[in-house]
TORTORMI-399725 format. One record per residue (C-alpha): residue number from 1; residue in three letters; x, y, z. Coordinates in steps of 0.05 Angstrom, whole numbers, plus 5000, padded with zeros to 4 digits. Example, Ala and Ser with C-alpha at 12.3 -4.5 7.8 and 13.67 -1.06 7.14 Angstrom:
2
+-----+---------+------+-------+------+
: num : residuo : east : north :   up :
+-----+---------+------+-------+------+
:   1 :     ALA : 5246 :  4910 : 5156 :
:   2 :     SER : 5273 :  4979 : 5143 :
+-----+---------+------+-------+------+
This chain:
432
+-----+---------+------+-------+------+
: num : residuo : east : north :   up :
+-----+---------+------+-------+------+
:   1 :     MET : 9015 :  5446 : 3395 :
:   2 :     GLN : 9084 :  5479 : 3392 :
:   3 :     LYS : 9153 :  5459 : 3369 :
:   4 :     ASN : 9196 :  5426 : 3423 :
:   5 :     GLU : 9136 :  5406 : 3465 :
:   6 :     ILE : 9141 :  5336 : 3496 :
:   7 :     TYR : 9086 :  5284 : 3496 :
:   8 :     THR : 9078 :  5212 : 3516 :
:   9 :     VAL : 9042 :  5174 : 3461 :
:  10 :     ILE : 9021 :  5105 : 3437 :
:  11 :     CYS : 9031 :  5093 : 3363 :
:  12 :     GLU : 8966 :  5078 : 3326 :
:  13 :     ASP : 8990 :  5061 : 3256 :
:  14 :     ILE : 9049 :  5065 : 3208 :
:  15 :     THR : 9054 :  5098 : 3139 :
:  16 :     SER : 9085 :  5069 : 3076 :
:  17 :     GLN : 9144 :  5116 : 3089 :
:  18 :     GLY : 9160 :  5084 : 3156 :
:  19 :     TYR : 9129 :  5139 : 3200 :
:  20 :     GLY : 9090 :  5119 : 3262 :
:  21 :     VAL : 9023 :  5155 : 3268 :
:  22 :     VAL : 8995 :  5185 : 3332 :
:  23 :     HIS : 8940 :  5237 : 3344 :
:  24 :     LEU : 8946 :  5296 : 3391 :
:  25 :     ASP : 8890 :  5347 : 3396 :
:  26 :     SER : 8858 :  5315 : 3335 :
:  27 :     MET : 8921 :  5329 : 3295 :
:  28 :     ALA : 8962 :  5273 : 3263 :
:  29 :     VAL : 9035 :  5271 : 3285 :
:  30 :     PHE : 9084 :  5230 : 3244 :
:  31 :     VAL : 9143 :  5199 : 3282 :
:  32 :     PHE : 9197 :  5163 : 3242 :
:  33 :     GLY : 9217 :  5096 : 3271 :
:  34 :     LEU : 9157 :  5087 : 3318 :
:  35 :     LEU : 9118 :  5023 : 3307 :
:  36 :     PRO : 9044 :  5008 : 3321 :
:  37 :     LYS : 9026 :  4997 : 3395 :
:  38 :     GLU : 9094 :  5023 : 3419 :
:  39 :     LYS : 9093 :  5074 : 3476 :
:  40 :     ALA : 9143 :  5130 : 3473 :
:  41 :     LYS : 9162 :  5200 : 3494 :
:  42 :     ILE : 9166 :  5245 : 3433 :
:  43 :     ARG : 9188 :  5316 : 3418 :
:  44 :     ILE : 9150 :  5358 : 3367 :
:  45 :     VAL : 9200 :  5381 : 3315 :
:  46 :     LYS : 9155 :  5413 : 3262 :
:  47 :     VAL : 9083 :  5437 : 3263 :
:  48 :     LEU : 9044 :  5450 : 3199 :
:  49 :     SER : 8971 :  5471 : 3190 :
:  50 :     ARG : 8942 :  5401 : 3186 :
:  51 :     TYR : 8995 :  5355 : 3215 :
:  52 :     ALA : 9061 :  5354 : 3252 :
:  53 :     PHE : 9125 :  5314 : 3258 :
:  54 :     GLY : 9155 :  5286 : 3321 :
:  55 :     LYS : 9220 :  5253 : 3342 :
:  56 :     ILE : 9229 :  5195 : 3391 :
:  57 :     GLU : 9262 :  5218 : 3455 :
:  58 :     GLU : 9252 :  5153 : 3493 :
:  59 :     ARG : 9216 :  5089 : 3476 :
:  60 :     TYR : 9181 :  5054 : 3534 :
:  61 :     THR : 9156 :  4991 : 3498 :
:  62 :     SER : 9177 :  4952 : 3437 :
:  63 :     SER : 9134 :  4919 : 3383 :
:  64 :     CYS : 9142 :  4845 : 3373 :
:  65 :     ASP : 9157 :  4863 : 3300 :
:  66 :     ARG : 9215 :  4909 : 3318 :
:  67 :     LEU : 9285 :  4891 : 3295 :
:  68 :     GLU : 9353 :  4921 : 3309 :
:  69 :     PRO : 9370 :  4959 : 3244 :
:  70 :     ALA : 9427 :  4927 : 3206 :
:  71 :     CYS : 9455 :  4995 : 3185 :
:  72 :     PRO : 9482 :  5049 : 3231 :
:  73 :     ALA : 9459 :  5103 : 3182 :
:  74 :     PHE : 9386 :  5081 : 3187 :
:  75 :     GLY : 9342 :  5141 : 3200 :
:  76 :     LYS : 9396 :  5189 : 3178 :
:  77 :     CYS : 9411 :  5175 : 3105 :
:  78 :     GLY : 9340 :  5178 : 3077 :
:  79 :     GLY : 9345 :  5111 : 3041 :
:  80 :     CYS : 9313 :  5053 : 3078 :
:  81 :     ALA : 9247 :  5060 : 3115 :
:  82 :     PHE : 9237 :  4992 : 3146 :
:  83 :     LEU : 9303 :  4965 : 3173 :
:  84 :     HIS : 9273 :  4968 : 3243 :
:  85 :     LEU : 9212 :  4925 : 3222 :
:  86 :     ASP : 9204 :  4851 : 3209 :
:  87 :     TYR : 9206 :  4840 : 3134 :
:  88 :     LEU : 9139 :  4805 : 3128 :
:  89 :     ALA : 9108 :  4860 : 3170 :
:  90 :     SER : 9136 :  4913 : 3123 :
:  91 :     LEU : 9104 :  4877 : 3064 :
:  92 :     LYS : 9037 :  4880 : 3100 :
:  93 :     VAL : 9047 :  4955 : 3110 :
:  94 :     LYS : 9059 :  4964 : 3035 :
:  95 :     GLN : 8999 :  4921 : 3016 :
:  96 :     ASN : 8953 :  4961 : 3063 :
:  97 :     ALA : 8979 :  5027 : 3034 :
:  98 :     VAL : 8961 :  5007 : 2963 :
:  99 :     GLN : 8894 :  4978 : 2985 :
: 100 :     THR : 8876 :  5043 : 3020 :
: 101 :     LEU : 8890 :  5083 : 2956 :
: 102 :     PHE : 8844 :  5038 : 2915 :
: 103 :     ASP : 8790 :  5040 : 2969 :
: 104 :     ARG : 8791 :  5116 : 2972 :
: 105 :     ALA : 8785 :  5119 : 2896 :
: 106 :     HIS : 8724 :  5073 : 2901 :
: 107 :     LEU : 8757 :  5021 : 2856 :
: 108 :     PRO : 8732 :  4952 : 2878 :
: 109 :     ILE : 8796 :  4910 : 2876 :
: 110 :     GLN : 8830 :  4866 : 2928 :
: 111 :     VAL : 8904 :  4883 : 2927 :
: 112 :     GLU : 8946 :  4819 : 2931 :
: 113 :     PHE : 9001 :  4807 : 2983 :
: 114 :     PRO : 9068 :  4830 : 2953 :
: 115 :     LEU : 9113 :  4779 : 2919 :
: 116 :     SER : 9180 :  4780 : 2955 :
: 117 :     VAL : 9249 :  4751 : 2965 :
: 118 :     GLN : 9277 :  4710 : 3022 :
: 119 :     ASP : 9336 :  4756 : 3034 :
: 120 :     PRO : 9318 :  4830 : 3029 :
: 121 :     TYR : 9390 :  4854 : 3030 :
: 122 :     ALA : 9448 :  4863 : 2980 :
: 123 :     TYR : 9401 :  4863 : 2920 :
: 124 :     ARG : 9410 :  4930 : 2885 :
: 125 :     ASN : 9449 :  4932 : 2820 :
: 126 :     LYS : 9453 :  5008 : 2818 :
: 127 :     ALA : 9475 :  5062 : 2866 :
: 128 :     GLN : 9481 :  5138 : 2860 :
: 129 :     PHE : 9527 :  5166 : 2915 :
: 130 :     PRO : 9528 :  5242 : 2924 :
: 131 :     VAL : 9596 :  5271 : 2938 :
: 132 :     GLN : 9617 :  5333 : 2978 :
: 133 :     VAL : 9682 :  5361 : 3006 :
: 134 :     ARG : 9673 :  5385 : 3078 :
: 135 :     ASN : 9730 :  5415 : 3118 :
: 136 :     GLY : 9780 :  5387 : 3069 :
: 137 :     LYS : 9752 :  5315 : 3074 :
: 138 :     VAL : 9713 :  5276 : 3022 :
: 139 :     GLN : 9642 :  5258 : 3043 :
: 140 :     MET : 9606 :  5202 : 3004 :
: 141 :     GLY : 9542 :  5167 : 3019 :
: 142 :     PHE : 9469 :  5190 : 3016 :
: 143 :     TYR : 9431 :  5253 : 3029 :
: 144 :     ARG : 9400 :  5266 : 3096 :
: 145 :     PRO : 9324 :  5268 : 3088 :
: 146 :     HIS : 9297 :  5333 : 3059 :
: 147 :     SER : 9367 :  5364 : 3053 :
: 148 :     HIS : 9430 :  5366 : 3012 :
: 149 :     ASP : 9475 :  5345 : 3069 :
: 150 :     VAL : 9513 :  5282 : 3053 :
: 151 :     ILE : 9513 :  5228 : 3107 :
: 152 :     ASP : 9581 :  5194 : 3101 :
: 153 :     CYS : 9569 :  5119 : 3095 :
: 154 :     PRO : 9622 :  5065 : 3089 :
: 155 :     GLU : 9573 :  5017 : 3055 :
: 156 :     CYS : 9500 :  5006 : 3039 :
: 157 :     LYS : 9466 :  4943 : 3063 :
: 158 :     ILE : 9418 :  4938 : 3004 :
: 159 :     GLN : 9471 :  4948 : 2950 :
: 160 :     SER : 9504 :  4887 : 2918 :
: 161 :     ASP : 9569 :  4863 : 2948 :
: 162 :     ALA : 9604 :  4881 : 2883 :
: 163 :     ILE : 9580 :  4953 : 2886 :
: 164 :     ASN : 9600 :  4960 : 2959 :
: 165 :     HIS : 9669 :  4932 : 2943 :
: 166 :     VAL : 9682 :  4984 : 2888 :
: 167 :     TYR : 9650 :  5040 : 2928 :
: 168 :     GLN : 9697 :  5027 : 2986 :
: 169 :     ALA : 9757 :  5028 : 2939 :
: 170 :     ILE : 9734 :  5095 : 2910 :
: 171 :     ARG : 9725 :  5124 : 2981 :
: 172 :     GLN : 9797 :  5104 : 2997 :
: 173 :     LYS : 9828 :  5132 : 2933 :
: 174 :     LEU : 9785 :  5194 : 2918 :
: 175 :     ARG : 9823 :  5258 : 2936 :
: 176 :     PRO : 9791 :  5325 : 2955 :
: 177 :     GLN : 9817 :  5360 : 2892 :
: 178 :     GLU : 9782 :  5307 : 2849 :
: 179 :     ALA : 9719 :  5305 : 2892 :
: 180 :     ALA : 9712 :  5380 : 2887 :
: 181 :     THR : 9687 :  5373 : 2816 :
: 182 :     LEU : 9641 :  5314 : 2830 :
: 183 :     ARG : 9566 :  5315 : 2842 :
: 184 :     HIS : 9553 :  5240 : 2843 :
: 185 :     VAL : 9587 :  5173 : 2831 :
: 186 :     LEU : 9540 :  5123 : 2796 :
: 187 :     ILE : 9559 :  5050 : 2802 :
: 188 :     ARG : 9523 :  4992 : 2767 :
: 189 :     SER : 9535 :  4917 : 2773 :
: 190 :     ASN : 9509 :  4856 : 2736 :
: 191 :     GLN : 9500 :  4782 : 2751 :
: 192 :     LYS : 9573 :  4769 : 2735 :
: 193 :     ASN : 9593 :  4822 : 2786 :
: 194 :     GLU : 9621 :  4865 : 2730 :
: 195 :     ILE : 9621 :  4939 : 2747 :
: 196 :     GLN : 9607 :  5004 : 2711 :
: 197 :     ILE : 9629 :  5070 : 2743 :
: 198 :     VAL : 9602 :  5138 : 2721 :
: 199 :     TRP : 9636 :  5201 : 2748 :
: 200 :     ILE : 9583 :  5256 : 2746 :
: 201 :     GLY : 9611 :  5327 : 2754 :
: 202 :     THR : 9633 :  5392 : 2724 :
: 203 :     GLU : 9704 :  5374 : 2703 :
: 204 :     ASN : 9739 :  5309 : 2684 :
: 205 :     ARG : 9796 :  5298 : 2733 :
: 206 :     PHE : 9790 :  5223 : 2735 :
: 207 :     GLN : 9837 :  5193 : 2683 :
: 208 :     THR : 9890 :  5173 : 2735 :
: 209 :     LEU : 9839 :  5148 : 2786 :
: 210 :     THR : 9804 :  5108 : 2732 :
: 211 :     GLN : 9869 :  5075 : 2712 :
: 212 :     ASP : 9886 :  5058 : 2784 :
: 213 :     LEU : 9817 :  5028 : 2798 :
: 214 :     CYS : 9815 :  4987 : 2734 :
: 215 :     LYS : 9885 :  4960 : 2745 :
: 216 :     ALA : 9867 :  4938 : 2815 :
: 217 :     ASP : 9799 :  4908 : 2798 :
: 218 :     PRO : 9789 :  4869 : 2732 :
: 219 :     GLN : 9714 :  4867 : 2746 :
: 220 :     ILE : 9709 :  4940 : 2726 :
: 221 :     VAL : 9690 :  4938 : 2652 :
: 222 :     SER : 9663 :  5008 : 2640 :
: 223 :     VAL : 9682 :  5077 : 2665 :
: 224 :     VAL : 9649 :  5141 : 2639 :
: 225 :     PHE : 9654 :  5215 : 2656 :
: 226 :     ASN : 9587 :  5250 : 2650 :
: 227 :     GLU : 9589 :  5326 : 2650 :
: 228 :     ASN : 9534 :  5359 : 2690 :
: 229 :     VAL : 9537 :  5435 : 2701 :
: 230 :     ARG : 9463 :  5443 : 2713 :
: 231 :     LYS : 9438 :  5483 : 2772 :
: 232 :     ASP : 9382 :  5435 : 2790 :
: 233 :     ASN : 9373 :  5366 : 2821 :
: 234 :     VAL : 9377 :  5327 : 2755 :
: 235 :     ILE : 9433 :  5276 : 2766 :
: 236 :     LEU : 9457 :  5262 : 2695 :
: 237 :     GLY : 9481 :  5313 : 2644 :
: 238 :     GLU : 9478 :  5308 : 2568 :
: 239 :     SER : 9551 :  5301 : 2545 :
: 240 :     TYR : 9598 :  5245 : 2566 :
: 241 :     GLU : 9665 :  5213 : 2552 :
: 242 :     VAL : 9682 :  5139 : 2557 :
: 243 :     LEU : 9745 :  5132 : 2598 :
: 244 :     TYR : 9749 :  5056 : 2597 :
: 245 :     GLY : 9710 :  5001 : 2562 :
: 246 :     THR : 9641 :  5020 : 2535 :
: 247 :     ASP : 9583 :  5065 : 2555 :
: 248 :     TYR : 9539 :  5006 : 2573 :
: 249 :     LEU : 9537 :  4945 : 2617 :
: 250 :     VAL : 9510 :  4877 : 2596 :
: 251 :     GLN : 9454 :  4852 : 2640 :
: 252 :     GLU : 9417 :  4786 : 2637 :
: 253 :     CYS : 9342 :  4776 : 2645 :
: 254 :     MET : 9306 :  4709 : 2636 :
: 255 :     GLY : 9359 :  4683 : 2588 :
: 256 :     LEU : 9365 :  4747 : 2547 :
: 257 :     GLN : 9429 :  4789 : 2543 :
: 258 :     MET : 9413 :  4863 : 2549 :
: 259 :     ASP : 9459 :  4922 : 2535 :
: 260 :     VAL : 9441 :  4977 : 2585 :
: 261 :     HIS : 9469 :  5047 : 2572 :
: 262 :     PHE : 9487 :  5085 : 2635 :
: 263 :     LYS : 9431 :  5135 : 2619 :
: 264 :     SER : 9379 :  5081 : 2609 :
: 265 :     PHE : 9328 :  5058 : 2660 :
: 266 :     TYR : 9336 :  4986 : 2684 :
: 267 :     GLN : 9304 :  4952 : 2744 :
: 268 :     VAL : 9350 :  4954 : 2805 :
: 269 :     ASN : 9331 :  4885 : 2833 :
: 270 :     PRO : 9349 :  4830 : 2783 :
: 271 :     VAL : 9315 :  4774 : 2822 :
: 272 :     MET : 9249 :  4811 : 2831 :
: 273 :     MET : 9253 :  4839 : 2761 :
: 274 :     GLU : 9245 :  4769 : 2732 :
: 275 :     ILE : 9187 :  4755 : 2779 :
: 276 :     LEU : 9155 :  4821 : 2759 :
: 277 :     TYR : 9161 :  4809 : 2684 :
: 278 :     GLN : 9138 :  4736 : 2689 :
: 279 :     THR : 9078 :  4759 : 2729 :
: 280 :     ALA : 9062 :  4811 : 2676 :
: 281 :     MET : 9066 :  4760 : 2619 :
: 282 :     ASP : 9024 :  4709 : 2658 :
: 283 :     LEU : 8969 :  4761 : 2668 :
: 284 :     ALA : 8971 :  4778 : 2594 :
: 285 :     LYS : 8960 :  4705 : 2574 :
: 286 :     LEU : 9002 :  4715 : 2511 :
: 287 :     GLN : 8988 :  4675 : 2448 :
: 288 :     ASP : 9026 :  4669 : 2383 :
: 289 :     PHE : 8975 :  4708 : 2340 :
: 290 :     MET : 8976 :  4770 : 2384 :
: 291 :     HIS : 9001 :  4840 : 2366 :
: 292 :     VAL : 9030 :  4878 : 2425 :
: 293 :     VAL : 9050 :  4950 : 2438 :
: 294 :     ASP : 9098 :  4967 : 2495 :
: 295 :     LEU : 9096 :  5040 : 2515 :
: 296 :     TYR : 9155 :  5068 : 2555 :
: 297 :     SER : 9196 :  5008 : 2532 :
: 298 :     GLY : 9264 :  5031 : 2557 :
: 299 :     THR : 9320 :  4984 : 2537 :
: 300 :     GLY : 9269 :  4936 : 2508 :
: 301 :     THR : 9269 :  4883 : 2562 :
: 302 :     ILE : 9194 :  4873 : 2565 :
: 303 :     SER : 9187 :  4878 : 2489 :
: 304 :     CYS : 9241 :  4827 : 2477 :
: 305 :     LEU : 9213 :  4778 : 2528 :
: 306 :     VAL : 9142 :  4785 : 2502 :
: 307 :     SER : 9164 :  4778 : 2429 :
: 308 :     GLN : 9182 :  4705 : 2442 :
: 309 :     HIS : 9109 :  4689 : 2454 :
: 310 :     VAL : 9070 :  4733 : 2404 :
: 311 :     GLN : 9068 :  4751 : 2330 :
: 312 :     SER : 9094 :  4822 : 2335 :
: 313 :     VAL : 9115 :  4876 : 2385 :
: 314 :     ILE : 9126 :  4951 : 2378 :
: 315 :     GLY : 9165 :  4985 : 2433 :
: 316 :     VAL : 9160 :  5060 : 2443 :
: 317 :     GLU : 9213 :  5099 : 2482 :
: 318 :     ILE : 9231 :  5173 : 2484 :
: 319 :     VAL : 9303 :  5166 : 2510 :
: 320 :     GLU : 9348 :  5159 : 2449 :
: 321 :     GLU : 9403 :  5119 : 2484 :
: 322 :     ALA : 9352 :  5070 : 2513 :
: 323 :     CYS : 9319 :  5062 : 2445 :
: 324 :     GLN : 9386 :  5047 : 2413 :
: 325 :     ASP : 9399 :  4996 : 2468 :
: 326 :     ALA : 9332 :  4964 : 2453 :
: 327 :     LYS : 9347 :  4957 : 2378 :
: 328 :     ARG : 9415 :  4928 : 2393 :
: 329 :     ASN : 9385 :  4880 : 2445 :
: 330 :     ALA : 9335 :  4852 : 2395 :
: 331 :     LEU : 9392 :  4838 : 2346 :
: 332 :     ARG : 9437 :  4809 : 2401 :
: 333 :     ASN : 9382 :  4760 : 2421 :
: 334 :     HIS : 9361 :  4743 : 2348 :
: 335 :     LEU : 9291 :  4771 : 2356 :
: 336 :     HIS : 9262 :  4793 : 2290 :
: 337 :     ASN : 9189 :  4806 : 2306 :
: 338 :     VAL : 9201 :  4867 : 2350 :
: 339 :     GLU : 9214 :  4938 : 2329 :
: 340 :     PHE : 9228 :  5001 : 2369 :
: 341 :     VAL : 9207 :  5073 : 2357 :
: 342 :     CYS : 9241 :  5132 : 2390 :
: 343 :     GLU : 9183 :  5178 : 2406 :
: 344 :     ASP : 9142 :  5205 : 2464 :
: 345 :     ALA : 9090 :  5154 : 2485 :
: 346 :     GLY : 9033 :  5205 : 2482 :
: 347 :     ILE : 9052 :  5230 : 2413 :
: 348 :     TYR : 9059 :  5159 : 2387 :
: 349 :     ALA : 8991 :  5140 : 2415 :
: 350 :     LYS : 8960 :  5200 : 2382 :
: 351 :     LYS : 8993 :  5190 : 2314 :
: 352 :     HIS : 9000 :  5114 : 2306 :
: 353 :     ALA : 8949 :  5079 : 2349 :
: 354 :     GLN : 8922 :  5016 : 2316 :
: 355 :     LYS : 8885 :  4953 : 2338 :
: 356 :     THR : 8927 :  4919 : 2391 :
: 357 :     ASP : 8913 :  4854 : 2429 :
: 358 :     VAL : 8953 :  4872 : 2491 :
: 359 :     LEU : 8982 :  4940 : 2512 :
: 360 :     PHE : 9040 :  4940 : 2561 :
: 361 :     VAL : 9055 :  5006 : 2597 :
: 362 :     ASP : 9113 :  5016 : 2645 :
: 363 :     PRO : 9115 :  5092 : 2657 :
: 364 :     PRO : 9160 :  5132 : 2704 :
: 365 :     ARG : 9135 :  5154 : 2773 :
: 366 :     LYS : 9091 :  5209 : 2744 :
: 367 :     GLY : 9049 :  5155 : 2710 :
: 368 :     LEU : 9019 :  5158 : 2641 :
: 369 :     CYS : 9018 :  5226 : 2607 :
: 370 :     GLU : 8948 :  5252 : 2596 :
: 371 :     GLU : 8956 :  5248 : 2520 :
: 372 :     ALA : 8974 :  5174 : 2524 :
: 373 :     THR : 8915 :  5159 : 2569 :
: 374 :     ASP : 8868 :  5197 : 2523 :
: 375 :     HIS : 8888 :  5155 : 2463 :
: 376 :     ILE : 8889 :  5086 : 2498 :
: 377 :     GLN : 8822 :  5072 : 2467 :
: 378 :     ASP : 8851 :  5083 : 2397 :
: 379 :     PHE : 8894 :  5021 : 2408 :
: 380 :     ASP : 8830 :  4983 : 2426 :
: 381 :     PRO : 8869 :  4932 : 2468 :
: 382 :     ASP : 8832 :  4873 : 2498 :
: 383 :     LYS : 8880 :  4878 : 2558 :
: 384 :     ILE : 8925 :  4930 : 2588 :
: 385 :     ILE : 8984 :  4908 : 2632 :
: 386 :     TYR : 9005 :  4967 : 2674 :
: 387 :     ILE : 9072 :  4962 : 2711 :
: 388 :     SER : 9077 :  5019 : 2761 :
: 389 :     CYS : 9129 :  5043 : 2811 :
: 390 :     ASN : 9082 :  5094 : 2842 :
: 391 :     PRO : 9016 :  5069 : 2871 :
: 392 :     ASN : 8987 :  5140 : 2873 :
: 393 :     THR : 8993 :  5150 : 2798 :
: 394 :     LEU : 8972 :  5078 : 2786 :
: 395 :     VAL : 8906 :  5092 : 2821 :
: 396 :     ARG : 8897 :  5157 : 2784 :
: 397 :     ASP : 8907 :  5122 : 2717 :
: 398 :     ALA : 8863 :  5064 : 2738 :
: 399 :     LYS : 8806 :  5114 : 2747 :
: 400 :     ARG : 8819 :  5140 : 2677 :
: 401 :     PHE : 8820 :  5069 : 2649 :
: 402 :     GLN : 8754 :  5055 : 2683 :
: 403 :     GLU : 8722 :  5116 : 2650 :
: 404 :     ALA : 8750 :  5091 : 2583 :
: 405 :     GLY : 8717 :  5022 : 2591 :
: 406 :     TYR : 8772 :  4981 : 2624 :
: 407 :     ASP : 8762 :  4947 : 2692 :
: 408 :     CYS : 8819 :  4931 : 2739 :
: 409 :     GLN : 8817 :  4856 : 2752 :
: 410 :     LYS : 8883 :  4846 : 2790 :
: 411 :     VAL : 8935 :  4886 : 2827 :
: 412 :     GLN : 8997 :  4847 : 2845 :
: 413 :     PRO : 9050 :  4885 : 2885 :
: 414 :     VAL : 9122 :  4863 : 2876 :
: 415 :     ASP : 9173 :  4883 : 2929 :
: 416 :     MET : 9226 :  4909 : 2881 :
: 417 :     PHE : 9255 :  4958 : 2932 :
: 418 :     CYS : 9262 :  4916 : 2995 :
: 419 :     GLN : 9271 :  4955 : 3061 :
: 420 :     THR : 9252 :  5021 : 3027 :
: 421 :     ALA : 9185 :  5056 : 3018 :
: 422 :     GLY : 9185 :  5038 : 2944 :
: 423 :     LEU : 9139 :  4986 : 2913 :
: 424 :     GLU : 9126 :  4960 : 2843 :
: 425 :     CYS : 9056 :  4937 : 2822 :
: 426 :     VAL : 9034 :  4899 : 2760 :
: 427 :     SER : 8960 :  4907 : 2744 :
: 428 :     LEU : 8912 :  4876 : 2695 :
: 429 :     PHE : 8858 :  4918 : 2660 :
: 430 :     VAL : 8807 :  4883 : 2616 :
: 431 :     LYS : 8760 :  4915 : 2565 :
: 432 :     ARG : 8687 :  4910 : 2584 :
+-----+---------+------+-------+------+
């Protein structure tokens, strides 16, 4: 098989990343946008040792699950994976992908069908738009897959209407001399459609633009300049200056008011976030005598919610701004049986593990650090509730839990990231 060769194929399967799968000469070829059972002419665009990538040249048949993508940038911007696929069909793809991972790991669990929303658009409360100046013109949007080329996009179909509104205003007002110092523009919204803007770049040239935007839109309540002069792909830098309002945005979750610093993690889908956390608490079967530890507690949302149903909660979070948010959120919501510790989860587990009724863990994509996993037994929890945004590391950690004496009894996917390849899962592990 060589690059630029043409083949006529019938799609056999689809990956969780939205790539159709065909086999040529016993080699898997991945073709973005091709759906199962569709016949197409494809061009080979990249050949590796064990697999290849192809591009659709012409499609001869169409799947009954195919939709016309709602966004003209689909397939170019690297964001959405399933705009061309019926929503329920995309959920089945995600369920099958997680089930396959558990089966390959020989973990005997039936992965549930993902919990979902009725409308899988306009849900995101956070966007990070890369910025470039090309031929004297400002380019804003999203990166082309596997590159640093910005695809200029006038809007994003999965961002909230409030974010798109402000984004379009910024696109109209941002001048090349300002954009030249920018790396990203971060925009957050909340349930009241209030907006936070974070200019991320090497030099603060945004005082005038900030004033103009805030004067024109009273929904903008926070504007921050974040300096980032790093030479890597990390989006946020360390130092920052508040240009308007505060450095946080107030979010609401299940009746709680939560301050969320712009550096702090917060779930991007407010509707599915409540479903996710309610599912987690239901699986834990919380009771008022219980002592709970929440590792990777972030701004304290899970800890604060859980504290209303148990005797005590300790939240552990390494990001200082998030930990400060969490302490402030407990006070804001008059919760006095929850405390927060700013420390690495693995170090805390090693130094302070004590008998715990339920252990909640909500780690980043890389999953639990090895040190935290090694010391899970020191907490001696009856149950572990594991919230994961990466099924691969969830399965890896599930194997470790099994070796430590905890069996996986339920895996419930939650479609937090509709139309994209992302998926959240909440899992229940019970001590044998």
